[in-house]
N, C-alpha and C positions, 0 to 999 in steps of 0.2 A: 504495500499500499503506500510505499515510498514516493516521493515526488509530487502529492496530491493537496491541493489548499487546505487550509486546517477550518474546522468547524469556527464560526465567530464565538465568542464569548457569550454573547446574548442569546447563540441558538445553542449554547453547549449542553451536554445531558446535566441533568441532576442527580447528584451522586447519592449513594447509601452515606449513612453517617460515619463519620471517621470514628467517632467514640467505638461504633461496633465491631471495627477490628482490633482496639487494644487488648492488649494479651493475646491474640488468636496469632497463630503461625501463617506466616507467608509462604507460598510456596509458586517459586518462578518455573515457569511454562519452561521445559528444555528446547521446545519449538513451539510456535505459536500454533494454538489449538482451533481452526475452523469452527465457528458458531454462530446462531442466530440470538439476536438479543433485542427485548423491547427496551427502548429508549423513549423517556421522558424529558421533553427540552424543559430550558430555565423559561421557556413559554408557556408551559403546560400541555404543548403538543406530545403524543404518543407516537410511536413509527418503532415495525420490526425493521433491525435491520438484518439483513440476509448475508450481507458482506462483512462481517465482522470477527475477531480472532480472541479468543482467552491469551493473556500474556501471564496473568498472575492471578491468585486464588487463598484463599484465606482457608482455614480447617477451622472447627469448633462449633460453637453455638449458635451464629451467626453469621453464616457463612458469605461471601461475598466474592464477584470474580471483577478483575481489571481487564478490560477490554479495550480493543482498538476496534472502531467500529467506521462504516462511510455514512452518512446521513443520506438524506432523499436528494440532495443536490451533488453527491459525490465527494462531499469535503470529509478528513478524517477529523475523528474525534477520539479522545481517550475517557474513560470513566471506569469507576468501584460502582457496581449495579449488585444487588442482591443475587445470588446464586440462582433464585428461583426464575430470576426473569432470562436466562439463558440456558439454552439447549443445542447441544452438538448439530452441527451442521450435516 
């Protein structure tokens, strides 16, 4: 997904709370994992990105996944989302 314009901040994904990752073990993906992810933007719009990759995740009580995704305009974004919003592609 390199060489792609970045998602503007005002249209970026709302992230799962940082506090829910505190004390959790972070696992780095040896290779990015193709996924589909539900993204909710800062403007409250939701969409399913079918062009996304999981790059890290947490284990524990409140699992989250760090994803790299393409928005509807083909721009690249990064976000921590709840694991329930992610499915393997």
